[in-house]
C-alpha positions in Angstrom: -8.4 -33.4 -6.2 -6.5 -30.7 -7.3 -5.6 -28.3 -4.2 -3.3 -25.0 -3.5 -2.6 -22.9 -0.5 -2.4 -19.4 -0.1 -1.3 -16.6 2.4 -2.8 -13.6 2.6 -2.7 -11.3 5.6 -4.9 -10.3 8.4 -7.9 -7.8 7.6 -10.9 -7.5 6.4 -9.9 -5.6 3.0 -7.5 -8.9 2.6 -9.9 -11.2 3.2 -13.7 -10.6 2.3 -13.1 -10.3 -1.6 -10.5 -12.8 -2.0 -12.5 -15.5 0.2 -15.5 -14.6 -2.1 -13.7 -14.8 -4.8 -12.1 -18.0 -4.3 -15.6 -19.2 -3.7 -16.6 -18.3 -6.9 -13.6 -19.8 -8.6 -13.9 -23.4 -7.0 -17.7 -23.7 -7.6 -16.8 -22.9 -11.8 -13.9 -25.2 -11.3 -15.2 -28.7 -9.6 -12.4 -31.1 -8.2 -10.2 -27.7 -7.3 -9.8 -27.0 -3.7 -7.9 -22.9 -3.2 -7.2 -22.9 0.9 -6.0 -19.6 2.7 -4.0 -19.1 5.8 -3.3 -14.9 7.2 -0.8 -13.3 8.9 -0.8 -9.9 10.5 -0.2 -6.9 8.7 3.7 -6.9 10.4 4.4 -10.1 8.9 3.1 -8.7 5.1 5.5 -6.0 5.7 8.5 -7.7 6.9 8.6 -11.4 6.1 11.2 -12.6 3.5 9.4 -13.9 0.9 11.7 -16.6 0.3 10.4 -18.2 3.4 6.7 -18.0 1.9 7.6 -19.5 -1.0 8.6 -22.7 0.7 5.5 -22.8 2.4 2.9 -21.9 -0.3 2.0 -22.1 -3.9 0.0 -18.4 -3.9 1.3 -15.5 -1.9 -0.2 -11.9 -1.4 2.6 -9.9 -0.6 4.1 -6.3 -1.1 6.4 -5.1 -4.0 9.2 -3.8 -2.5 10.4 -7.6 -2.0 10.6 -7.2 -5.6 14.6 -6.8 -5.9 15.0 -9.5 -3.2 12.4 -11.8 -5.5 14.7 -11.3 -8.4 17.4 -12.5 -6.9 16.4 -15.1 -5.4 14.0 -16.7 -8.1 11.7 -17.6 -5.7 8.6 -17.0 -7.7 7.5 -17.8 -10.7 8.5 -15.0 -13.2 5.0 -14.3 -14.7 6.7 -13.6 -18.2 7.7 -16.8 -19.0 3.6 -17.8 -18.7 2.1 -15.6 -21.5 0.2 -19.0 -22.6 -1.6 -18.9 -19.2 -1.8 -15.0 -18.4 -2.6 -12.4 -20.9 0.0 -9.6 -19.1 -0.3 -7.1 -21.2 -4.3 -7.0 -20.8 -3.9 -6.9 -17.0 -1.6 -3.9 -17.0 -3.8 -2.4 -19.5 -6.7 -2.7 -17.2 -4.6 -1.9 -13.9 -4.9 1.8 -12.0 -1.7 3.6 -11.8 1.6 2.0 -11.4 0.3 -1.1 -9.3 1.2 -3.8 -12.5 4.3 -1.9 -13.1 5.3 -2.2 -8.8 5.9 -6.3 -9.6 8.5 -5.8 -12.7 11.7 -5.9 -11.8 14.4 -8.2 -13.8 11.3 -10.1 -14.6 7.5 -9.8 -13.7 6.4 -11.7 -10.1 3.0 -11.5 -9.1 -0.5 -9.5 -10.9 -1.9 -7.0 -8.8 -5.5 -7.7 -6.8 -5.2 -4.7 -4.6 -4.0 -1.0 -5.1 -3.8 1.1 -2.7 -1.7 4.9 -1.7 -1.5 6.9 1.3 -4.5 9.2 1.1 -6.5 11.3 3.0 -9.3 10.1 5.6 -11.8 12.4 7.2 -14.6 12.1 9.4 -17.3 13.5 7.6 -19.5 14.4 10.6 -16.7 16.3 11.9 -15.1 17.9 8.4 -17.1 19.3 5.4 -14.3 19.6 3.1 -11.3 18.1 3.3 -7.9 19.7 2.8 -6.2 20.3 -0.5 -2.9 21.6 0.1 -0.3 21.6 3.1 -1.5 25.3 4.4 -5.3 24.0 4.7 -4.1 20.9 7.1 -2.1 24.1 9.0 -5.7 25.4 9.3 -7.7 22.7 9.8 -6.0 21.4 12.8 -6.4 24.5 15.0 -10.3 23.5 15.4 -10.4 19.6 15.3 -7.7 16.9 15.8 -5.6 16.3 13.1 -3.8 12.8 13.4 -1.1 10.4 11.2 0.5 6.7 11.4 4.1 6.9 12.9 4.6 3.9 13.8 7.6 1.5 12.3 7.1 1.4 8.6 4.6 4.1 8.4 6.6 7.1 9.4 9.5 6.7 6.3 6.3 6.0 3.9 5.0 9.2 4.9 8.1 11.2 5.2 8.7 9.4 0.8 5.3 10.8 0.2 6.1 14.2 1.5 9.3 13.6 -0.2 7.9 12.5 -3.6 5.2 15.7 -3.8 8.0 18.5 -3.1 9.5 16.6 -6.2 12.2 14.8 -4.4 11.2 11.0 -4.6 13.7 8.8 -3.1 16.1 7.2 -5.6 17.7 3.9 -6.3 21.2 5.7 -7.8 24.4 4.5 -6.3 26.1 7.5 -4.9 23.4 10.0 -4.7 21.4 10.9 -1.6 18.3 8.8 -1.0 16.5 11.9 -1.1 17.6 15.6 -1.8 18.4 17.4 1.7 15.8 20.4 1.2 12.9 18.4 0.8 14.1 15.8 3.4 14.4 18.8 5.9 10.9 20.2 4.8 9.4 16.5 4.8 11.0 16.2 8.4 9.5 19.1 9.5 5.7 18.7 8.9 6.4 14.9 10.0 7.0 16.9 13.5 4.3 19.2 13.1 2.0 15.8 12.6 3.5 14.3 15.6 2.7 17.5 17.9 -0.9 17.4 17.0 -1.1 13.9 18.1 1.9 12.0 19.9 0.2 9.1 20.4 0.3 8.5 16.8 4.2 6.8 17.1 3.0 3.8 18.0 0.0 3.3 15.2 0.3 1.9 11.7 -2.4 2.6 9.1 -5.0 0.3 10.7 -4.5 1.5 14.1 -5.0 4.8 13.1 -8.0 3.9 11.1 -10.1 2.3 13.7 -9.1 5.3 16.1 -11.2 7.4 13.9 -13.4 5.0 13.5 -14.2 3.9 16.6 -13.2 7.1 18.9 -13.1 11.1 19.0 -9.1 11.4 18.7 -8.9 11.8 15.0 -11.1 13.5 13.0 -8.8 14.2 9.8 -5.3 12.8 8.7 -3.5 13.8 5.2 -1.5 10.6 4.6 -2.5 7.1 5.2 -2.6 3.9 3.3 -6.5 3.9 2.5 -9.1 0.9 3.3 -12.0 0.8 1.9 -13.3 -1.6 5.1 -13.6 1.9 7.1 -15.9 3.7 4.2 -18.7 0.8 4.0 -21.5 2.0 5.9 -22.6 -0.3 9.1 -19.4 -1.7 9.8 -18.1 1.0 12.6 -19.4 3.3 15.1 -18.4 5.9 12.4 -18.3 5.6 8.8 -15.0 7.3 7.3 -15.0 9.2 4.4 -11.5 9.6 2.0 -10.4 12.1 -0.3 -6.9 12.8 -2.2 -4.2 13.9 -0.3 -3.3 17.3 -0.3 -0.4 18.9 -2.0 3.2 20.0 0.0 2.5 23.2 -1.9 -0.2 25.4 -3.1 -1.3 23.7 -6.3 -3.6 21.3 -4.6 -2.1 18.7 -7.1 -1.9 15.1 -5.1 1.0 13.6 -6.8 3.6 12.0 -5.2 1.9 9.3 -2.9 4.0 6.3 -2.1 2.3 3.3 -3.6 1.1 0.1 -1.7 -1.8 -2.1 -2.7 -1.2 -6.2 -3.2 -0.5 -8.9 -6.0 -0.8 -12.2 -6.3 2.6 -14.2 -7.0 3.1 -18.2 -7.2 5.9 -20.0 -5.8 8.6 -21.5 -7.9 7.9 -24.8 -6.2 4.2 -24.9 -6.6 3.5 -28.4 -8.2 -0.2 -27.6 -9.2 1.5 -24.6 -11.8 -1.7 -25.0 -14.3 -4.4 -24.3 -11.6 -2.5 -21.4 -10.0 -2.3 -19.7 -13.0 -6.1 -20.4 -13.8 -6.7 -18.9 -10.6 -4.5 -15.8 -10.9 -6.1 -15.0 -14.3 -9.9 -15.4 -12.7 -8.8 -13.1 -10.1 -7.6 -10.2 -12.6 -10.5 -10.2 -15.0 -12.7 -7.2 -14.4 -16.0 -8.6 -13.5 -14.1 -10.5 -10.8 -12.2 -7.5 -9.9 -15.7 -5.8 -9.3 -17.2 -8.6 -7.5 -14.2 -8.5 -5.5 -14.7 -4.6 -4.4 -18.5 -5.5 -3.6 -17.5 -8.6 -1.2 -15.1 -5.9 0.9 -12.4 -6.4 -1.2 -9.8 -3.3 -2.4 -9.6 -4.3 -6.1 -6.6 -3.0 -8.7 -8.8 -3.2 -11.7 -9.4 0.7 -13.2 -12.9 -0.5 -14.1 -13.7 -1.4 -10.6 -12.7 2.2 -9.2 -14.7 3.7 -11.8 -17.8 1.6 -11.1 -20.7 3.5 -10.1 -22.2 0.5 -8.0 -18.7 -0.4 -6.1 -18.4 3.4 -5.0 -22.4 4.0 -4.3 -21.0 1.0 -1.6 -18.2 2.4 -0.1 -19.3 6.3 -0.2 -17.3 7.1 -3.4 -13.9 5.8 -1.7 -12.8 5.0 -5.3 -13.7 8.0 -6.8 -12.7 10.4 -4.7 -9.1 9.1 -4.1 -8.3 7.9 -7.8 -6.2 11.2 -9.0 -4.1 10.3 -6.0 -3.5 7.0 -7.0 -2.7 7.5 -10.5 -0.2 10.4 -9.6 1.3 7.3 -6.9 5.3 6.7 -7.4 7.3 3.5 -6.9 9.4 3.4 -3.9 13.0 1.6 -4.1 13.0 -1.6 -4.6 16.6 -3.1 -5.3 17.7 -6.2 -3.6 18.1 -5.9 0.5 15.8 -2.5 0.3 13.4 -4.6 3.0 16.6 -3.1 5.3 16.2 -0.1 4.6 12.9 -0.2 5.0 12.9 -1.5 8.2 15.8 0.4 9.6 14.7 3.4 7.7 11.5 3.1 10.0 13.5 3.4 13.3 15.6 6.0 12.0 12.6 8.4 11.4 11.2 7.4 14.4 14.5 8.4 16.9 14.1 11.7 15.4 10.3 12.1 16.0 11.2 11.1 19.4 14.0 13.4 19.6 17.2 11.4 19.7 18.2 12.7 16.4 18.1 15.7 14.2 17.2 16.4 10.6 20.6 16.6 10.2 21.5 13.2 11.3 18.6 11.6 10.1 19.2 12.2 7.1 22.0 11.3 7.0 21.7 8.0 8.9 19.0 7.2 6.1 21.6 7.8 3.2 24.2 5.6 5.0 22.0 2.4 5.3 21.0 3.0 1.6 24.6 3.7 0.5 25.6 0.4 2.4 22.7 -1.8 0.6 23.6 -0.5 -3.2 27.3 -1.7 -2.2 28.5 2.4 -2.6 
């Protein structure tokens, strides 16, 4: 029996489609075993990949770790495996910049799940989701509008707002993390979102969507990582609907969302490397990605996002957010960037709790950013 063990994160979006595809793979490959463990979202967002690569053959991971991965060499560089993986084909079939997120002085994972910050709403309470920030302000007068501002999610929303204003976070030495004018505007809008729902300071993306699907606390959120699980009928008390994020200006263009999603990586220590590569190749096939979506996952292949069957089963989740994902941006990924992500979330959180001014917040973010870049 050839066996490999993997780690994914503990949410239906991360488990259900992946586990169904794994069962299909093992049926098609007698004598193989692919076993999965799970860890919580917080672990997925912050646990160093080097630690996980010592214990697992396969790792479902987030792309901001790529600078650290390139520096440590703890994962298999997939550019060396051209005979086993059609990287060009995978790249061409992947939606948005999801494939590119895992390239950093090598290529360290294949995308199996695509996501970015989009809008989510209760269709029984909001007939037409806003297309601009001005429309969000108007909507907030009639229904509860909220956002996830806990830990790193406040920083991701800050990045999205800055990027939509034309000032995405940079990775250049001696340059600010974001342009000052855009940074001030973004922080002002975060404060407005905080004021509409103060308890959102404790929420991550899952908390917010759970609250929307099970209570009357929030009817609309303009920026949150979309989870197809909440768009599936019969899963929750209230089925949610998703839409392109609103523009920061009056253009209605949903550009600049901070891309998320997950990739499948292989530990450099993996003994059954051939099996791991066979599984990665299988999981990225168009037909397998569509089947993964139909089983409750959130695929990364463009054909899945355009699938009529998949959209019909999810309230048009994919069709209605595709423009945002196609125009999403990649956040910094330089070595030690995760320190900025962790500390930056705390810094923005302190601002939203009133202990830092806007100028102090932007200066504190720059100080961490420059320290990590060695300025």
